[in-house]
C-alpha positions as CSV (number, residue, x, y, z in Angstrom):
1,M,-11.3,-38.8,-121.9
2,V,-9.0,-37.0,-119.4
3,P,-5.5,-36.3,-120.8
4,V,-2.6,-37.9,-118.9
5,A,0.1,-35.4,-117.9
6,A,3.6,-36.2,-119.5
7,S,5.3,-36.1,-116.2
8,S,3.0,-38.8,-114.7
9,A,3.0,-41.0,-117.9
10,Y,6.8,-40.8,-118.5
11,P,8.5,-40.1,-115.2
12,Y,12.0,-41.1,-116.4
13,I,12.0,-38.3,-119.0
14,E,11.5,-35.7,-116.2
15,V,14.4,-37.3,-114.3
16,L,16.8,-37.2,-117.3
17,M,15.9,-33.6,-118.0
18,K,16.7,-32.6,-114.5
19,R,20.1,-34.5,-114.2
20,R,22.3,-32.6,-116.6
21,G,25.7,-33.3,-114.9
22,F,27.8,-35.1,-112.2
23,T,27.6,-34.3,-108.6
24,L,30.7,-33.0,-106.8
25,I,31.2,-36.3,-105.1
26,E,31.2,-38.1,-108.4
27,L,33.7,-35.7,-109.9
28,L,36.0,-36.1,-106.9
29,V,35.8,-39.9,-107.2
30,V,36.8,-39.7,-110.9
31,I,39.7,-37.4,-110.2
32,A,40.9,-39.7,-107.4
33,I,40.9,-42.7,-109.8
34,I,42.8,-40.8,-112.4
35,A,45.4,-39.8,-109.9
36,I,45.8,-43.2,-108.7
37,L,46.3,-44.6,-112.2
38,A,48.7,-41.8,-113.1
39,A,50.7,-42.6,-110.0
40,I,50.9,-46.3,-111.1
41,L,51.6,-45.8,-114.8
42,F,53.9,-42.8,-114.9
43,P,56.8,-44.7,-113.3
44,V,56.1,-47.7,-115.7
45,F,56.3,-45.3,-118.7
46,A,59.5,-43.7,-117.4
47,R,61.2,-47.1,-117.0
48,A,59.9,-48.2,-120.5
49,R,61.4,-44.9,-121.9
50,D,64.8,-45.5,-120.3
51,A,64.8,-49.1,-121.4
52,A,64.3,-47.8,-125.0
53,R,67.1,-45.3,-124.6
54,K,69.4,-48.0,-123.1
55,T,68.7,-50.2,-126.1
56,T,69.7,-47.4,-128.5
57,C,72.9,-46.9,-126.6
58,V,73.7,-50.6,-126.8
59,S,73.0,-50.5,-130.6
60,N,75.2,-47.4,-130.9
61,L,78.1,-49.2,-129.3
62,K,77.7,-52.4,-131.4
63,Q,77.9,-50.2,-134.5
64,I,80.9,-48.2,-133.1
65,G,82.6,-51.6,-132.3
66,T,82.1,-52.7,-135.9
67,A,83.5,-49.5,-137.3
68,I,86.6,-49.9,-134.9
69,L,87.2,-53.5,-136.1
70,M,86.8,-52.4,-139.7
71,Y,89.4,-49.7,-139.1
72,A,91.8,-52.3,-137.5
73,Q,91.4,-54.5,-140.6
74,D,92.6,-51.6,-142.8
75,Y,95.5,-50.7,-140.5
76,D,97.4,-53.9,-140.0
77,E,95.2,-55.2,-137.1
78,C,95.9,-52.1,-135.0
79,L,93.3,-50.3,-133.1
80,V,92.3,-46.6,-133.8
81,P,94.4,-44.3,-131.5
82,A,92.4,-42.4,-128.8
83,Q,93.6,-39.1,-130.4
84,T,96.2,-37.7,-132.7
85,G,97.8,-34.3,-133.4
86,T,97.7,-31.1,-131.5
87,C,94.4,-29.9,-130.0
88,Q,92.9,-26.8,-131.7
89,Q,95.2,-27.5,-134.8
90,P,94.1,-29.0,-138.1
91,N,96.0,-32.2,-137.4
92,S,94.0,-32.9,-134.4
93,Y,91.7,-36.0,-134.6
94,S,90.0,-38.1,-132.1
95,W,89.0,-41.7,-132.4
96,G,85.4,-40.6,-133.2
97,D,86.7,-38.6,-136.2
98,L,89.0,-41.4,-137.4
99,I,86.3,-44.1,-137.5
100,Q,83.8,-41.9,-139.5
101,P,84.7,-43.4,-142.9
102,Y,83.4,-46.6,-141.5
103,A,80.7,-45.5,-139.1
104,K,79.4,-42.7,-141.4
105,N,77.3,-41.3,-138.7
106,T,78.4,-38.9,-135.9
107,G,75.0,-39.5,-134.2
108,L,76.3,-42.9,-133.1
109,L,78.4,-41.0,-130.5
110,F,75.4,-39.7,-128.8
111,C,73.4,-41.7,-126.2
112,P,69.8,-40.3,-125.8
113,S,70.1,-40.6,-122.1
114,N,72.8,-38.1,-122.2
115,S,71.6,-34.5,-122.3
116,V,74.5,-33.1,-124.3
117,K,74.5,-33.9,-128.0
118,V,77.4,-34.2,-130.4
119,R,78.6,-31.0,-132.1
120,V,80.7,-30.7,-135.2
121,N,83.3,-28.0,-135.8
122,T,82.9,-27.1,-139.5
123,T,85.6,-24.5,-139.5
124,L,88.2,-27.3,-140.0
125,N,88.5,-29.4,-143.2
126,P,87.4,-32.1,-142.9
127,P,85.0,-31.2,-140.0
128,R,85.8,-32.5,-136.5
129,I,83.7,-33.6,-133.6
130,V,84.0,-31.0,-130.9
131,R,85.8,-32.3,-127.7
132,D,85.1,-30.2,-124.6
133,R,87.5,-31.0,-121.9
134,G,85.9,-29.1,-118.9
135,G,87.8,-27.8,-115.9
136,T,90.8,-25.8,-117.2
137,A,90.7,-23.1,-119.9
138,G,93.4,-23.6,-122.7
139,A,94.5,-27.0,-121.4
140,S,96.5,-29.1,-123.8
141,D,93.7,-31.7,-124.1
142,D,91.0,-29.0,-124.5
143,C,90.0,-29.2,-128.2
144,T,87.3,-26.6,-128.3
145,A,87.8,-23.8,-130.8
146,G,88.5,-21.1,-128.1
147,G,89.7,-23.3,-125.2
148,N,86.8,-22.2,-123.0
149,V,86.0,-23.8,-119.6
150,T,82.9,-25.9,-120.0
151,S,81.1,-28.8,-118.3
152,Q,79.4,-29.8,-121.6
153,F,80.8,-33.1,-123.0
154,N,80.0,-33.9,-126.6
155,Y,81.1,-37.6,-126.5
156,S,78.6,-39.9,-124.8
157,Y,81.2,-42.7,-125.0
158,G,84.9,-43.0,-124.3
159,V,87.6,-45.5,-125.2
160,N,89.2,-47.4,-122.5
161,T,92.7,-45.9,-121.8
162,F,92.9,-46.9,-118.1
163,G,96.5,-47.5,-116.9
164,A,98.5,-46.9,-113.7
165,S,102.2,-46.2,-113.2
166,G,104.4,-49.1,-112.2
167,V,102.2,-51.8,-113.8
168,P,102.8,-53.6,-117.1
169,S,101.3,-52.1,-120.2
170,T,99.1,-55.2,-120.6
171,S,97.3,-54.3,-117.3
172,A,96.1,-51.1,-119.1
173,G,93.1,-50.6,-121.3
174,P,93.4,-51.5,-124.9
175,F,93.4,-47.9,-126.4
176,N,96.3,-45.5,-126.4
177,L,97.9,-42.8,-128.5
178,I,99.8,-45.2,-130.7
179,G,97.2,-47.8,-131.7
180,N,97.6,-51.2,-130.0
181,S,97.6,-54.4,-132.0
182,L,94.6,-56.6,-131.5
183,A,97.0,-59.4,-130.9
184,V,98.0,-58.0,-127.5
185,I,94.5,-58.5,-126.2
186,P,94.4,-62.2,-124.9
187,S,90.6,-62.3,-124.2
188,P,88.8,-59.7,-126.2
189,A,85.3,-60.8,-125.1
190,N,86.3,-60.0,-121.4
191,V,87.9,-56.6,-122.0
192,A,86.0,-53.3,-122.0
193,G,86.8,-51.3,-125.1
194,I,84.3,-48.4,-124.9
195,A,81.9,-47.2,-122.3
196,E,79.6,-44.4,-121.4
197,G,81.8,-41.6,-120.1
198,R,81.4,-38.8,-117.6
199,G,84.9,-37.6,-116.8
200,A,86.8,-34.5,-117.7
201,S,87.8,-36.2,-121.0
202,P,84.9,-38.4,-121.8
203,W,86.2,-39.5,-125.3
204,A,89.1,-41.2,-123.3
205,L,88.4,-43.0,-120.1
206,G,91.5,-42.9,-117.9
207,G,93.4,-41.1,-115.2
208,G,93.3,-41.3,-111.5
209,S,94.9,-44.4,-109.9
210,G,94.0,-46.7,-112.8
211,A,91.8,-49.6,-113.6
212,Y,92.1,-51.3,-110.2
213,D,90.9,-48.3,-108.2
214,P,87.1,-48.2,-108.0
215,P,86.8,-44.5,-107.4
216,S,89.0,-43.7,-110.4
217,V,86.9,-45.9,-112.7
218,D,83.7,-44.4,-111.2
219,G,85.0,-40.9,-111.8
220,Q,85.3,-41.6,-115.5
221,V,82.5,-44.1,-116.4
222,D,79.0,-42.9,-116.2
223,A,77.2,-45.7,-114.3
224,R,74.5,-43.0,-113.2
225,R,73.0,-42.4,-116.7
226,H,70.5,-45.3,-116.6
227,S,69.9,-45.4,-112.8
228,A,68.8,-43.1,-110.0
229,S,72.1,-43.9,-108.2
230,T,74.3,-41.0,-106.9
231,S,77.3,-43.3,-107.1
232,G,78.3,-45.8,-109.7
233,L,79.7,-48.1,-107.0
234,T,76.2,-49.2,-105.8
235,N,74.9,-52.6,-106.6
236,G,72.1,-51.2,-108.9
237,A,74.3,-49.0,-111.0
238,G,75.4,-50.1,-114.4
239,V,76.8,-48.9,-117.7
240,V,76.6,-49.8,-121.4
241,I,79.9,-51.3,-122.6
242,M,81.4,-52.4,-125.9
243,Y,83.8,-55.2,-125.5
244,M,86.8,-55.8,-127.6
245,D,85.2,-58.7,-129.5
246,G,82.6,-56.3,-130.8
247,H,79.6,-57.2,-128.6
248,A,77.9,-54.7,-126.4
249,K,75.7,-55.0,-123.2
250,Y,74.7,-53.3,-120.0
251,T,77.1,-54.2,-117.2
252,N,77.1,-53.7,-113.4
253,L,80.0,-51.4,-112.8
254,L,80.9,-52.6,-109.3
255,Q,81.2,-56.1,-110.5
256,S,83.3,-55.1,-113.5
257,I,86.1,-53.7,-111.2
258,R,86.4,-56.8,-109.1
259,V,89.5,-58.9,-109.2
260,P,89.5,-61.5,-110.6
261,G,87.2,-60.4,-113.4
262,N,88.3,-56.8,-113.9
263,I,87.4,-55.9,-117.5
264,W,89.2,-52.5,-117.6
265,T,92.6,-54.1,-118.1
266,M,93.9,-56.4,-120.8
267,L,95.5,-58.9,-118.4
268,D,93.9,-62.3,-118.9
269,T,94.5,-63.3,-115.2
270,D,92.3,-60.4,-114.0
């Protein structure tokens, strides 16, 4: 009997032994497919990540709102003042400090979409949350330990202190240095109490020409944090807001300034 060669009896074995890897064309096709999938999925992942961060910001403001209402219950239905005392002095407190007995968490003042985290000054007793003003060294509202110029803001959210000269106090925001009574707010569900801040004093949103001036509101309220907009006054830009009845939601900034419907004042007719 004549023996049969392995190569002629089992030709597929020889083929498998010769093909040990992919050809260049096959590798290029695989790389192209991976690149296409990445281009499709990465934006989806980015949007999902920002949606999760936005949800955290909404949750933070709901808890802050609860703490503020608890504070009001203990202080004759009066709101926490925006700040008290003299900056850089032991009697200096901001609203974020004053609600800590109720919130019990300084991390609530930090939105994960903001790159600057909350810092605490432990040299004072009790410790205080650092408030960096930005812009002018040693200014009266610069509450950093050394009064240094900085662009780093440690409050992700600010209380609504908007007002304007020559208009009734009811057309201003609900927070001030005294502590408004809840009774002066006719429609709490339609008044912005706290929002994401970006101005020179992010813990207190105010200044400029007041709540009726869109550029002034846009200069203080950070409607860029959750969008790619370069201006908060575009249709796609919005901001997370805690309303004075305690609920919080993402709100279109441009629509929030329109009259009627301006949520930055306490006037029920707005």
